[in-house]
C-alpha positions in Angstrom: 2.3 9.4 -51.5 0.3 10.1 -54.7 -2.0 7.2 -53.8 -2.7 8.7 -50.3 -3.5 12.1 -51.9 -5.8 10.5 -54.4 -7.6 8.5 -51.6 -8.0 11.7 -49.6 -9.7 13.5 -52.6 -11.9 10.5 -53.2 -13.1 10.6 -49.6 -13.7 14.4 -49.8 -15.6 14.2 -53.0 -17.7 11.2 -51.8 -18.7 13.2 -48.7 -19.4 16.6 -50.3 -23.1 15.7 -50.8 -25.6 18.4 -50.1 -26.5 18.4 -46.4 -29.8 19.6 -45.1 -29.3 20.9 -41.6 -33.0 21.3 -40.8 -33.9 19.2 -37.7 -34.9 15.7 -38.7 -33.6 15.9 -42.2 -30.8 13.3 -41.8 -29.8 11.8 -45.2 -28.9 8.3 -46.2 -25.5 9.5 -47.3 -24.7 10.9 -43.9 -25.6 7.5 -42.4 -23.5 5.6 -44.9 -20.4 7.7 -44.1 -17.8 5.4 -42.4 -14.9 7.8 -41.8 -14.8 11.5 -41.1 -13.4 13.2 -44.3 -11.6 16.0 -42.3 -10.1 13.6 -39.7 -9.8 9.9 -40.4 -8.9 9.2 -36.8 -12.1 10.7 -35.4 -14.4 8.4 -33.5 -17.3 10.9 -34.0 -17.9 14.3 -35.5 -20.4 17.2 -35.4 -22.2 17.2 -38.7 -23.9 20.3 -37.6 -23.6 22.5 -34.5 -25.9 25.4 -33.9 -26.5 27.9 -31.1 -28.6 31.0 -30.9 -28.5 33.2 -27.8 -30.8 36.2 -27.5 -32.9 38.3 -25.1 -36.6 38.1 -24.8 -38.7 40.6 -22.9 -41.2 39.3 -20.3 -43.8 41.7 -18.9 -43.2 42.6 -15.2 -39.9 40.6 -15.2 -37.7 42.3 -17.8 -35.4 40.5 -20.2 -34.7 36.8 -20.0 -31.7 35.2 -21.7 -32.7 32.5 -24.2 -30.4 29.9 -25.7 -31.4 27.6 -28.5 -29.2 24.6 -29.3 -29.3 22.1 -32.2 -26.6 19.5 -32.6 -26.2 16.6 -35.0 -23.4 14.1 -34.3 -22.2 11.2 -36.4 -20.7 8.2 -34.5 -18.1 6.2 -36.5 -17.1 3.6 -34.0 -17.5 2.4 -30.4 -15.1 5.0 -29.0 -17.6 7.6 -30.1 -20.4 6.1 -28.1 -19.6 8.5 -25.3 -21.0 11.3 -27.4 -24.4 9.7 -27.3 -24.8 10.9 -23.7 -25.6 14.6 -23.2 -25.3 16.6 -20.0 -26.8 20.0 -19.7 -26.0 22.2 -16.7 -28.8 24.5 -15.3 -27.8 27.3 -12.9 -29.9 28.2 -9.9 -29.9 30.4 -6.9 -31.0 29.9 -3.3 -33.6 32.6 -3.9 -35.5 30.2 -6.2 -34.4 31.8 -9.5 -33.3 29.1 -11.9 -32.7 28.2 -15.5 -35.3 26.1 -17.2 -35.0 23.7 -20.1 -37.8 23.2 -22.6 -38.6 22.0 -26.1 -36.3 19.1 -25.9 -36.4 16.8 -29.0 -33.9 14.0 -29.6 -33.7 11.2 -32.1 -31.2 8.4 -33.1 -31.0 7.6 -36.8 -29.8 4.3 -38.3 -29.9 2.5 -41.6 -32.0 -0.6 -41.9 -32.0 -2.3 -45.2 -31.1 0.9 -47.0 -33.8 2.9 -45.2 -33.4 5.7 -42.6 -35.0 4.6 -39.3 -35.4 7.0 -36.5 -35.9 6.3 -32.8 -37.2 9.0 -30.5 -35.7 9.6 -27.0 -38.4 8.6 -24.5 -39.1 10.9 -21.5 -38.2 8.0 -19.2 -34.6 8.3 -20.6 -34.3 11.9 -19.4 -32.9 12.4 -15.8 -32.7 15.5 -13.7 -30.3 15.6 -10.7 -28.9 18.2 -8.4 -25.1 18.5 -9.0 -24.8 20.9 -6.1 -26.7 23.8 -4.5 -26.0 26.0 -7.5 -26.5 23.6 -10.4 -29.0 21.1 -11.6 -28.2 18.7 -14.4 -30.3 17.3 -17.2 -28.8 14.1 -18.6 -29.9 11.7 -21.3 -28.4 8.9 -23.4 -29.7 8.4 -26.9 -31.3 5.0 -27.6 -30.3 2.3 -30.2 -26.7 3.5 -30.6 -24.4 1.5 -32.9 -21.5 2.2 -35.2 -22.6 4.5 -37.9 -25.5 6.0 -36.0 -26.4 9.7 -36.1 -27.9 11.4 -33.1 -29.7 14.7 -33.2 -31.2 16.8 -30.4 -32.4 20.4 -29.8 -33.6 22.3 -26.8 -34.1 25.7 -25.3 -32.8 27.2 -22.1 -34.5 30.2 -20.5 -32.4 32.0 -18.0 -33.3 34.9 -15.6 -29.6 35.5 -15.2 -29.3 37.9 -18.1 -25.8 39.1 -17.2 -24.3 35.6 -17.5 -23.8 34.6 -21.2 -22.3 31.1 -21.5 -19.1 30.9 -23.5 -19.5 30.2 -27.2 -17.3 27.1 -27.8 -16.2 26.6 -31.4 -13.9 23.7 -31.0 -14.2 20.3 -29.4 -12.3 17.0 -29.1 -14.0 15.8 -32.3 -14.1 17.8 -35.6 -17.0 20.0 -36.7 -18.2 19.9 -40.3 -20.5 22.9 -40.1 -20.9 25.4 -37.2 -23.3 28.3 -36.9 -23.7 30.6 -33.9 -25.6 33.7 -33.2 -25.7 36.2 -30.4 -28.3 39.0 -30.3 -28.1 41.7 -27.7 -30.3 44.8 -27.2 -28.7 48.2 -27.0 -29.3 48.3 -23.3 -26.5 45.8 -22.7 -22.8 46.5 -23.5 -20.5 43.6 -23.8 -16.8 43.0 -24.0 -15.9 40.3 -26.5 -13.0 38.1 -25.3 -11.6 35.5 -27.7 -9.1 32.6 -27.2 -7.7 29.7 -29.0 -5.6 29.3 -32.1 -8.5 29.4 -34.6 -9.7 32.8 -35.8 -13.5 32.9 -36.4 -14.6 36.5 -37.2 -18.3 37.3 -36.7 -20.5 39.1 -39.2 -22.1 42.1 -37.4 -25.7 43.2 -38.2 -28.1 45.6 -36.6 -31.9 45.3 -36.5 -34.8 47.0 -34.8 -36.6 45.4 -31.9 -39.9 46.2 -30.3 -41.3 45.8 -26.8 -45.1 45.9 -26.8 -47.2 46.9 -23.8 -51.0 46.3 -23.5 -52.8 48.3 -20.9 -56.3 47.7 -19.7 -58.3 50.4 -18.0 -61.7 49.7 -16.5 -64.1 52.7 -16.5 -67.1 52.6 -14.2 -70.4 54.5 -14.8 -71.1 58.1 -14.0 -73.3 57.3 -11.0 -76.6 57.2 -12.9 -75.8 53.8 -14.4 -74.1 50.7 -13.4 -72.6 50.3 -16.9 -68.9 50.0 -17.2 -66.4 49.6 -20.0 -62.8 48.5 -20.5 -60.4 50.6 -22.5 -57.5 48.8 -24.1 -54.4 50.8 -25.1 -51.2 49.6 -26.7 -47.8 51.1 -26.7 -44.4 50.1 -28.1 -40.8 50.8 -27.3 -38.4 50.6 -30.2 -34.8 49.7 -29.7 -31.7 48.6 -31.6 -30.1 45.2 -31.3 -26.7 44.0 -32.4 -26.5 40.5 -34.0 -23.1 38.7 -34.2 -23.1 35.7 -36.5 -20.3 33.1 -36.6 -20.2 30.6 -39.4 -17.4 28.1 -40.0 -16.8 24.7 -41.7 -14.3 21.8 -41.2 -13.1 22.8 -37.7 -10.4 20.4 -36.6 -10.6 18.6 -33.3 -8.7 20.0 -30.3 -7.1 17.0 -28.6 -5.9 16.9 -25.1 -2.2 16.5 -24.5 0.0 15.5 -21.5 0.9 18.2 -19.0 -1.7 20.7 -20.0 -3.2 22.6 -17.1 -6.6 22.8 -18.9 -7.2 22.2 -22.6 -10.0 24.7 -22.4 -7.5 27.5 -22.2 -6.6 26.8 -25.8 -10.0 25.9 -27.2 -11.4 28.3 -29.9 -14.2 30.2 -28.2 -15.8 33.6 -27.6 -16.9 34.9 -24.2 -19.3 37.9 -24.0 -18.7 39.6 -20.7 -21.3 42.2 -19.6 -19.5 45.5 -19.2 -22.4 47.8 -18.3 -26.2 48.2 -18.7 -27.9 51.5 -19.7 -31.7 51.5 -19.7 -33.9 54.4 -20.7 -34.2 57.2 -18.1 -31.6 55.6 -15.8 -27.8 55.8 -15.2 -25.4 53.3 -16.4 -24.6 50.4 -14.1 -21.1 49.1 -14.4 -20.3 45.4 -14.2 -16.8 44.0 -14.9 -14.6 46.2 -17.0 -11.3 45.9 -15.2 -9.9 43.5 -12.6 -10.4 46.4 -10.1 -14.2 46.4 -10.9 -14.4 42.6 -10.6 -12.6 42.5 -7.2 -14.6 45.5 -5.8 -17.9 43.8 -6.6 -16.7 40.5 -5.1 -15.4 42.2 -2.0 -18.6 44.2 -1.4 -20.7 41.0 -1.3 -22.0 40.1 2.1 -20.8 36.5 1.4 -17.2 37.7 0.9 -16.0 41.0 2.5 -18.4 40.9 5.4 -17.4 37.4 6.3 -13.8 38.6 6.8 -15.0 41.0 9.5 -17.1 38.5 11.6 -15.3 36.8 14.5 -18.1 36.2 17.1 -18.6 32.5 16.2 -14.9 31.6 16.7 -13.6 34.2 19.1 -13.4 32.1 22.2 -11.8 29.2 20.5 -9.1 31.3 18.9 -8.4 33.2 22.1 -7.9 29.8 23.9 -5.7 28.6 21.0 -3.3 31.5 20.5 -4.1 34.0 23.2 -0.7 33.3 24.9 1.3 32.8 21.7 3.4 35.8 20.5 5.3 34.2 17.6 3.5 35.0 14.3 4.7 31.8 12.6 3.5 29.7 15.5 0.1 31.5 15.3 -0.2 30.7 11.6 0.6 27.1 12.2 -1.8 26.6 15.1 -4.7 28.3 13.4 -4.1 26.6 10.0 -4.0 23.1 11.7 -7.1 24.0 13.8 -9.2 24.9 10.7 -8.0 21.8 8.9 -9.0 19.5 11.8 -12.3 21.3 12.6 -13.9 21.8 9.2 -13.8 19.3 6.4 -14.3 20.2 2.7 -17.5 19.1 1.1 -16.1 19.2 -2.4 -17.9 22.4 -3.4 -15.8 25.0 -5.2 -16.4 28.7 -4.9 -15.0 31.9 -3.4 -18.1 33.1 -1.7 -19.1 31.7 1.7 -22.3 29.6 1.8 -22.8 29.6 5.6 -19.6 30.0 7.6 -21.2 29.7 11.0 -23.0 26.5 10.0 -19.8 25.2 8.5 -17.9 25.9 11.7 -20.7 24.4 13.9 -21.2 21.3 11.8 -17.6 20.7 10.7 -18.1 20.7 7.0 -18.2 23.5 4.4 -17.3 24.7 0.9 -13.9 26.1 -0.1 -15.3 29.6 0.3 -16.5 28.8 3.9 -13.3 27.2 4.9 -10.7 29.6 3.5 -12.6 32.8 4.3 -12.9 31.5 7.8 -9.2 30.8 7.9 -8.4 34.3 6.7 -10.8 35.9 9.3 -9.2 33.9 12.1 -5.7 34.9 11.1 -6.7 38.6 11.0 -8.4 38.3 14.4 -5.1 36.9 15.7 -3.3 40.1 14.5 -1.8 38.7 11.4 -1.7 40.4 7.9 -3.9 37.9 6.0 -6.0 38.2 2.8 -8.1 35.9 0.6 -6.7 35.0 -2.8 -9.1 34.4 -5.8 -8.0 31.3 -7.7 -9.1 29.6 -10.9 -8.6 25.8 -10.5 -6.8 24.0 -13.2 -9.9 22.4 -14.7 -11.6 25.8 -14.7 -9.0 27.4 -16.9 -6.8 30.6 -16.7 -8.8 33.8 -16.2 -7.4 35.7 -19.3 -9.9 38.6 -19.1 -11.5 40.6 -16.3 -14.6 38.5 -15.4 -16.4 37.5 -12.3 -16.7 34.0 -13.7 -12.9 33.8 -14.2 -12.4 32.5 -10.6 -14.0 29.6 -8.9 -12.0 29.1 -5.7 -10.3 30.9 -2.9 -7.1 30.3 -0.7 -5.4 32.4 1.9 -2.3 34.6 1.8 -0.6 35.5 5.1 2.5 37.6 5.8 4.8 36.5 8.6 7.1 38.6 10.8 10.3 38.0 8.9 8.7 39.4 5.7 8.0 36.0 4.2 4.6 35.1 2.9 2.7 31.8 2.7 -0.3 30.6 0.7 -2.6 28.3 2.7 -5.5 26.1 1.7 -7.3 24.4 4.6 -9.6 22.3 2.4 -6.8 19.8 2.0 -5.9 18.0 5.2 -2.3 17.2 4.0 -1.4 20.6 2.5 1.3 22.7 4.0 2.2 26.4 3.8 3.0 27.1 0.2 2.1 23.5 -0.7 -1.3 24.1 -2.3 -3.4 21.2 -3.6 -2.6 20.4 -7.2 -6.0 21.7 -8.3 -5.0 25.2 -7.2 -1.7 25.4 -9.0 -2.8 27.4 -12.0 -0.7 30.4 -13.0 -1.6 33.4 -10.8 -4.2 34.2 -8.2 -5.5 37.6 -7.2 -5.0 38.8 -3.6 -8.0 40.8 -2.4 -6.8 43.4 0.1 -8.8 44.7 3.1 -9.9 47.8 1.2 -11.0 45.9 -1.9 -7.7 46.5 -3.8 -6.0 43.6 -5.5 -2.7 42.4 -6.8 -1.5 39.2 -8.5 0.4 36.4 -6.8 2.2 33.4 -8.4 0.5 30.2 -7.3 3.3 27.9 -8.4 5.8 26.8 -5.7 9.4 27.7 -5.8 10.7 24.8 -3.7 11.3 21.5 -5.5 9.4 18.5 -4.5 11.7 15.4 -4.0 11.1 11.7 -4.4 14.3 9.8 -3.5 14.1 6.0 -4.1 16.6 3.4 -3.0 16.4 -0.3 -4.0 18.7 -3.1 -2.8 18.0 -6.2 -4.8 19.3 -9.5 -5.9 18.4 -11.2 -9.1 18.6 -15.0 -9.5 19.5 -17.1 -12.5 15.9 -17.3 -13.6 15.4 -13.5 -13.7 13.3 -13.2 -10.5 14.0 -10.0 -8.5 13.9 -9.9 -4.7 14.8 -6.9 -2.6 14.0 -3.9 -0.4 12.4 -0.7 -1.5 12.6 2.6 0.3 11.4 6.1 -0.7 11.5 9.6 0.8 9.0 12.1 -0.4 8.7 15.8 0.3 6.3 18.7 -0.6 3.9 17.9 -3.4 5.2 14.4 -3.8 4.4 13.8 -0.1 1.0 15.6 -0.4 0.0 13.3 -3.3 1.2 10.2 -1.5 -0.6 11.0 1.8 -3.9 11.8 0.0 -3.8 8.4 -1.7 -2.5 6.3 1.2 -4.4 7.8 4.2 -7.8 8.2 2.5 -8.3 4.5 1.6 -8.0 1.1 3.3 -4.4 -0.1 3.6 -5.3 -3.5 2.1 -6.8 -1.7 -0.9 -3.7 0.4 -1.3 -1.4 -2.6 -1.3 -3.7 -4.4 -3.8 -3.3 -1.4 -6.1 0.5 -1.6 -5.6 0.7 -5.3 -6.2 -1.3 -4.8 -9.5 2.0 -3.8 -10.9 3.2 -7.4 -10.5 4.9 -7.1 -7.1 4.5 -9.5 -4.2 4.9 -7.2 -1.2 5.6 -7.9 2.5 6.7 -5.8 5.5 5.0 -2.7 4.2 5.5 0.3 6.3 4.9 4.1 6.1 6.4 6.6 8.5 5.2 10.2 8.9 2.0 9.5 7.1 0.3 12.3 9.0 3.3 14.2 10.4 3.5 17.0 7.8 6.7 18.4 9.3 8.7 15.4 8.1 9.2 13.6 4.7 7.0 10.6 4.1 9.1 7.4 4.3 7.7 4.3 2.5 9.4 0.9 2.7 8.7 -2.7 1.9 10.2 -6.0 0.7 9.2 -7.3 -2.7 9.5 -10.1 -5.2 9.0 -9.6 -8.9 9.3 -12.3 -11.5 10.5 -12.2 -15.2 12.8 -9.2 -14.8 15.5 -10.4 -17.1 15.8 -12.0 -20.6 18.0 -15.2 -20.5 19.3 -16.2 -23.9 21.8 -18.9 -24.0 24.6 -18.1 -21.5 23.7 -14.4 -21.3 21.3 -12.4 -19.1 19.9 -9.0 -20.1 18.0 -6.5 -17.9 17.5 -2.8 -17.3 19.3 -1.7 -14.2 16.2 0.2 -13.1 13.9 -2.8 -13.7 10.2 -1.8 -13.2 11.2 1.8 -12.2 12.2 2.8 -15.7 10.0 5.1 -17.8 8.9 3.1 -20.9 7.3 5.8 -23.1 7.9 9.4 -24.0 4.8 11.4 -23.0 5.5 14.0 -25.7 4.7 12.6 -29.2 3.4 15.6 -31.2 5.6 17.0 -34.0 4.7 20.5 -32.8 3.1 21.8 -29.6 1.5 25.2 -29.3 0.6 24.9 -25.6 3.0 25.3 -22.6 4.0 22.2 -20.8 2.7 22.5 -17.3 4.2 20.1 -14.7 2.5 21.9 -11.8 5.6 22.2 -9.6 9.4 21.8 -9.9 10.7 18.4 -8.8 13.7 16.1 -8.4 13.4 12.4 -8.7 16.4 10.2 -7.9 16.9 6.4 -8.1 19.7 4.5 -6.5 19.6 0.8 -7.3 22.1 -1.7 -5.8 22.0 -5.1 -7.6 23.6 -8.4 -6.5 24.0 -10.5 -9.7 23.5 -14.3 -9.5 26.3 -16.6 -8.7 28.0 -18.1 -11.8 27.6 -14.9 -13.8 30.0 -12.0 -14.5 29.5 -8.5 -15.8 30.1 -8.3 -19.6 28.6 -4.9 -20.5 27.1 -1.9 -18.7 25.2 1.1 -20.2 27.3 4.2 -20.9 26.8 7.2 -18.5 24.9 10.2 -19.8 24.3 13.8 -18.7 21.5 15.8 -20.5 20.6 19.4 -19.9 17.6 21.4 -21.0 18.1 25.0 -22.2 17.9 27.9 -19.8 18.6 25.6 -16.9 15.0 24.2 -17.2 16.0 20.7 -16.2 18.7 18.0 -16.3 19.1 14.2 -16.4 22.1 12.3 -15.0 22.5 8.5 -15.6 25.4 6.4 -14.4 25.8 2.6 -14.0 29.0 1.1 -12.4 29.9 -2.4 -11.5 32.5 -4.4 -9.7 32.6 -8.1 -8.9 29.1 -9.3 -8.3 27.6 -5.9 -7.6 26.1 -3.3 -9.9 25.0 0.2 -8.8 22.7 2.4 -10.9 22.2 6.1 -10.2 19.6 8.3 -12.0 18.7 11.9 -11.1 16.2 13.8 -13.1 14.9 17.3 -12.3 12.6 19.8 -13.7 13.4 23.3 -12.4 10.3 25.2 -13.7 6.6 24.5 -13.2 5.8 25.6 -16.7 7.9 25.3 -19.8 7.2 27.4 -22.9 6.3 25.7 -26.2 9.4 27.4 -27.6 11.4 24.7 -25.8 9.1 21.8 -26.8 11.5 20.3 -29.3 14.3 20.3 -26.7 12.0 18.8 -24.0 10.8 16.1 -26.4 14.3 15.1 -27.3 15.3 15.2 -23.6 12.6 12.7 -22.8 13.5 10.6 -25.8 17.1 10.3 -24.5 15.7 9.7 -21.0 13.6 6.8 -22.1 16.4 5.3 -24.3 19.0 5.4 -21.6 16.8 3.8 -19.0 16.0 1.0 -21.4 19.6 0.2 -22.0 20.6 -3.2 -20.7 23.1 -4.7 -18.4 24.6 -7.8 -20.0 25.8 -10.7 -17.8 27.7 -13.8 -19.1 27.6 -17.2 -17.4 31.1 -18.0 -16.1 
């Protein structure tokens, strides 16, 4: 222990050399560093991370939002090579307004015979592509990368979208040695400051005076007796106050992703400046997002949202023909939902605003906003109580604070005659009522009512998804397993299977299945597209080397290749909730015929494990008689999300789970 502590202090002292963070001033000592002193497991680290965001006045255009970035990254090994590629998102609008990148400089630094050698990023290595209609992307990969390299780049983004300040991110998946950030806002803009994460980084607040200069030119003509003219130049200034927030921190630990986290970004140390209102001289204050009510009202009032819910002309005839003679509300919902799913395919674009609903309906393809606002409008037209629901997808994070950027998706809420409600998403062909795509299962959505009011709704399903597996197998005296497999899947398990099976070629699907070491024949799927019934999958298989044969004894797990081999929860302590997405039950029933000439010597002991507060349970039982063994395993998780308070219990639950499934049947040769 003392040796480890001494080694740690040697590493720290060896790396506490004075660093020059000025661009281009990379030191030999930085290049010689072979391990990150604050995290020996890190594949790379930020030696320096700097961001400065401020407003700059442009005549006849007003304020632009300027962001300057400077980053220096050390790469320790090949796993860190990914950090040599940088992607920069640039937002744009259909009106032609867009963000521009300028002043890009980038170098790779290496040591060659004890000297620092720099290689400049060539313009030919910079690529601009269109990610979607709202975003362009600048991408570059640094040249001459090897273990020990340092990369450094800086650039400036000029944005006309002065109300949208990108989040200041203070923590990444690699550690940061030195971080500096600065946000400067004129008095005309009032921001709410929203923080998240488990690191506290407090800003230093300063105030300075700013000036806007105006130069006016007036051309004076002669008095009529002369053609002489003169130009008068006058100058005026407006003085204003600006608030400057400075963030400085050192040795920021990496935030590493973990299993069953809805989005690691929800827990990343960061600060979000959300525009609350603007107040310019000689004008009234204009409110932006101060409450969820304000956010929803502004979204609802948009012609691309609220107005789309009132338009019916483009689909009226089709919906009249579809449900005109139908009186049952539940039947109406089913018919309209299936109609939209079959008529309009999702183009992969997220968003809650409609792009062009009529075009989407005519051409059969559209964004999530097009499709689900269309679905809501059709349900309303058919006399049903339906509303759109704003959603933040799992990768987008949880909208913790009132912000227009907190949501990036929309689904539909509808009330049926018996008082029950359903959540619908017509972007997913195999989704069902209250079985939303996994991407949309993210805490709570916000229902937007017809008058612009709103309320929250839980997005997680209440009904458990089931996966019931039965195997009837025989094992021979060489350990080769041969048998029949059958599974029945419901709800989200069925949705996931259908999306994988129906969207690729069957031969490719079987190849992927056989990559697990199975030889498969007589493969069959029932109800692959009939969403009213569980998916039934069956096949025959052969799998070799499923038992260890030592002397006159044979050893094998009664679950064979179905067993779980590893506990996904390895951390000593976890501060994040465990998010499974949906409650589920998985059951295995395995009937084994043992080889002739063997008898049962030993079977695993039964076990029953329960999680606290009825969060889940695990039941394990193996019985045998004559030449037949039967294993039964049922595991269930009753809640979509489990608090970190129960992490220790959950970790131990899975430890026991893995250990029991690994226990072996012992056969003895007669």
